C-alpha positions as CSV (number, residue, x, y, z in Angstrom):
1,M,-93.2,10.8,-124.1
2,E,-92.5,10.3,-128.3
3,I,-95.2,11.9,-130.5
4,D,-95.7,11.8,-133.6
5,S,-97.6,13.8,-137.0
6,I,-100.4,12.2,-136.8
7,D,-101.0,13.8,-132.9
8,L,-99.8,17.3,-134.6
9,K,-102.8,17.0,-136.9
10,R,-105.3,16.5,-134.1
11,Y,-104.3,19.3,-132.6
12,L,-104.5,21.2,-135.7
13,S,-108.1,19.5,-136.4
14,R,-109.4,21.0,-132.9
15,C,-107.4,24.4,-133.9
16,P,-105.6,25.3,-136.4
17,V,-104.3,28.1,-135.1
18,I,-100.5,28.4,-133.2
19,A,-100.7,31.3,-130.7
20,I,-97.5,32.9,-130.9
21,L,-96.7,35.4,-127.3
22,R,-93.3,36.7,-128.5
23,G,-92.3,39.4,-126.1
24,I,-94.5,37.7,-123.1
25,E,-93.5,37.9,-119.7
26,P,-93.2,34.8,-117.2
27,D,-95.5,36.4,-114.7
28,E,-98.3,36.8,-117.3
29,V,-98.2,33.2,-119.1
30,E,-100.9,31.5,-116.7
31,S,-103.5,34.2,-117.5
32,I,-102.9,34.8,-121.4
33,G,-102.2,30.8,-121.3
34,E,-105.8,30.9,-119.6
35,A,-107.2,32.8,-122.0
36,L,-106.3,31.0,-124.8
37,E,-107.4,27.9,-123.7
38,Q,-111.0,29.4,-122.9
39,S,-110.8,30.6,-126.7
40,G,-110.4,27.1,-128.2
41,V,-106.6,27.7,-128.3
42,T,-104.5,24.3,-127.9
43,I,-100.7,24.9,-129.7
44,V,-98.7,28.1,-128.1
45,E,-95.4,28.6,-129.3
46,V,-92.9,31.4,-127.0
47,P,-90.3,32.3,-129.3
48,L,-87.1,32.4,-127.7
49,N,-86.1,35.6,-127.8
50,S,-88.5,36.8,-125.2
51,P,-87.6,38.1,-122.0
52,H,-86.7,34.7,-120.1
53,P,-88.6,32.3,-122.9
54,L,-88.0,29.5,-121.0
55,R,-89.6,30.2,-117.7
56,S,-92.6,31.1,-119.6
57,I,-92.6,27.7,-121.3
58,A,-92.0,26.1,-118.3
59,T,-94.8,27.7,-116.6
60,L,-97.3,26.8,-120.0
61,A,-96.1,23.3,-120.1
62,R,-96.4,22.8,-116.1
63,I,-100.3,24.2,-116.1
64,F,-101.4,23.2,-119.3
65,G,-98.9,20.8,-121.4
66,D,-101.8,18.2,-120.7
67,R,-104.3,19.9,-122.6
68,M,-102.0,21.9,-124.7
69,L,-99.2,21.4,-127.3
70,V,-96.5,24.1,-126.0
71,G,-93.5,25.0,-127.5
72,A,-90.8,27.3,-128.8
73,G,-89.8,29.4,-131.5
74,T,-87.1,31.3,-133.0
75,L,-84.6,28.4,-132.0
76,T,-81.5,29.2,-134.1
77,D,-79.1,26.7,-132.6
78,P,-80.0,22.5,-132.4
79,A,-78.7,22.8,-128.7
80,Q,-81.8,25.3,-128.0
81,V,-83.5,22.1,-128.4
82,A,-82.8,20.2,-125.2
83,E,-82.9,23.3,-123.6
84,V,-86.3,23.7,-124.7
85,A,-87.1,19.9,-123.8
86,R,-85.7,20.5,-120.4
87,A,-88.7,23.2,-119.4
88,G,-91.2,20.8,-120.7
89,G,-92.1,22.4,-124.5
90,R,-93.0,19.3,-127.2
91,L,-92.8,21.7,-130.3
92,I,-89.8,23.4,-131.8
93,V,-90.5,26.1,-134.3
94,T,-87.2,27.6,-136.4
95,P,-87.7,30.9,-138.6
96,H,-85.5,29.5,-141.2
97,A,-84.5,25.8,-143.3
98,D,-82.5,24.2,-140.7
99,L,-81.6,20.6,-141.0
100,S,-80.1,20.0,-138.0
101,I,-83.0,21.6,-136.1
102,V,-85.3,19.6,-137.3
103,R,-83.1,16.1,-136.8
104,T,-82.2,17.0,-133.3
105,A,-86.0,17.8,-132.4
106,K,-87.0,14.3,-133.9
107,Q,-84.5,12.6,-131.9
108,A,-85.7,13.9,-128.8
109,G,-89.2,13.1,-129.8
110,L,-90.2,16.3,-130.3
111,F,-92.5,18.1,-133.1
112,A,-90.4,20.0,-135.9
113,V,-91.7,22.8,-137.3
114,P,-89.1,24.5,-139.6
115,G,-89.8,27.9,-141.4
116,F,-89.1,27.5,-145.4
117,F,-89.3,30.4,-148.3
118,N,-89.2,28.3,-151.3
119,P,-90.0,24.8,-152.9
120,T,-86.2,23.7,-152.6
121,E,-86.1,24.4,-148.5
122,A,-89.4,22.8,-147.7
123,F,-88.7,19.6,-150.0
124,A,-85.8,18.9,-147.8
125,L,-87.2,19.9,-144.5
126,L,-89.8,17.7,-145.2
127,K,-87.1,14.9,-146.3
128,A,-85.1,15.8,-142.9
129,G,-88.7,14.7,-141.0
130,A,-90.4,18.1,-140.6
131,D,-94.0,17.7,-138.8
132,A,-95.0,20.4,-140.7
133,I,-93.6,23.4,-142.4
134,K,-93.9,27.1,-141.8
135,L,-94.6,29.6,-144.7
136,F,-92.5,32.5,-143.4
137,P,-92.6,35.6,-144.1
138,A,-96.4,34.5,-145.2
139,E,-97.5,38.1,-145.8
140,V,-94.4,38.7,-148.2
141,V,-95.4,36.0,-151.0
142,G,-98.9,35.6,-150.5
143,P,-101.5,32.6,-150.9
144,P,-100.6,32.0,-154.8
145,M,-97.2,31.0,-153.8
146,L,-98.8,28.1,-151.0
147,K,-101.3,27.4,-154.0
148,A,-98.7,27.0,-156.4
149,L,-97.0,24.6,-153.6
150,R,-99.9,22.6,-153.1
151,A,-99.5,21.6,-156.5
152,V,-96.2,19.6,-155.9
153,L,-95.9,18.7,-152.0
154,P,-96.7,15.4,-150.3
155,K,-100.4,15.2,-150.2
156,D,-99.9,14.7,-146.7
157,A,-97.9,17.5,-146.3
158,I,-98.8,20.0,-143.4
159,V,-97.9,23.9,-144.1
160,I,-98.3,26.3,-142.1
161,P,-98.4,30.0,-143.2
162,V,-96.8,32.6,-139.9
163,G,-97.0,36.7,-140.8
164,G,-99.7,38.9,-141.2
165,I,-102.0,36.2,-140.6
166,D,-105.4,37.9,-138.8
167,S,-109.4,37.5,-139.0
168,K,-109.7,39.2,-142.7
169,S,-106.9,36.9,-144.3
170,I,-107.8,33.6,-142.9
171,A,-110.3,32.3,-145.4
172,V,-107.6,33.4,-149.0
173,W,-104.9,31.2,-146.7
174,R,-107.1,28.5,-146.1
175,A,-108.1,28.6,-149.8
176,A,-104.9,27.9,-150.6
177,G,-103.9,25.1,-148.9
178,A,-103.1,26.1,-145.6
179,H,-103.7,23.8,-142.5
180,G,-103.1,25.7,-139.6
181,F,-102.1,29.5,-139.1
182,G,-99.5,31.1,-137.2
183,A,-100.7,33.9,-135.4
184,G,-98.3,36.7,-133.4
185,S,-100.1,40.3,-132.9
186,S,-103.5,39.2,-134.1
187,I,-103.7,37.2,-131.0
188,Y,-101.2,38.7,-128.5
189,R,-98.9,41.8,-128.6
190,P,-96.8,42.8,-125.6
191,G,-98.9,45.0,-123.3
192,D,-102.7,42.5,-123.8
193,D,-104.0,41.5,-120.8
194,A,-105.7,38.0,-120.7
195,K,-108.8,40.0,-121.7
196,A,-108.1,41.5,-124.8
197,V,-105.8,38.4,-125.8
198,K,-108.9,36.0,-125.0
199,Q,-111.2,38.6,-127.5
200,K,-108.6,38.6,-130.0
201,A,-108.3,34.8,-130.1
202,K,-112.1,34.5,-130.2
203,A,-112.7,36.9,-133.4
204,L,-109.9,34.9,-135.6
205,L,-111.4,31.7,-134.2
206,E,-115.0,32.8,-135.0
207,A,-113.4,34.3,-138.8
208,I,-111.8,30.5,-139.1
209,R,-115.3,29.0,-137.9
210,R,-117.1,31.0,-140.5
211,Q,-115.0,30.2,-143.3
212,S,-115.4,26.6,-143.0
213,S,-118.8,26.7,-142.8
214,A,-119.2,28.7,-145.9
215,I,-116.8,25.7,-147.7
216,S,-119.2,23.1,-146.4
């Protein structure tokens, strides 16, 4: 099934959080995925440096794939795109500005959300066809970097900060122009059970709702 950036915007409008399940084990993804869905999260990423990540992605895609956008993060080689696609993943996320991974993902009909750290990388990735770009590590450059970039990036460019995102930082990132947020330990840390994940996800989404209400 071919998907495009309009669909990505739809997912982000439903819930602007990408849950990053780094370190998750395959035997816990079903319960964690259910906790995330019940909390309102609709986008889930399993980094490929997690234990048996393709098994986890396959399980999530099989159970939640018709309701959630499931994919992989920390891709470092274009060949990994096909592996993720075979597992049922539809989202490709990288920590770095790799144009070949973006092109490979788009040729496969998948979402591509590559990482960037400076304006040169941001423009190159968008030109290569990225559906969104991931500011990483966001805590290093901070919201002022994103605010400055928004003045020169295309108006429809989707920028998602990742790194250090929590309920306290949501408001300032949103004010700087973030369209979504990649959340790792603020939603899931290895060892967290479904109950803990649900509580953390709800707290983060509540912070987003409060911030959205304040703006409106």
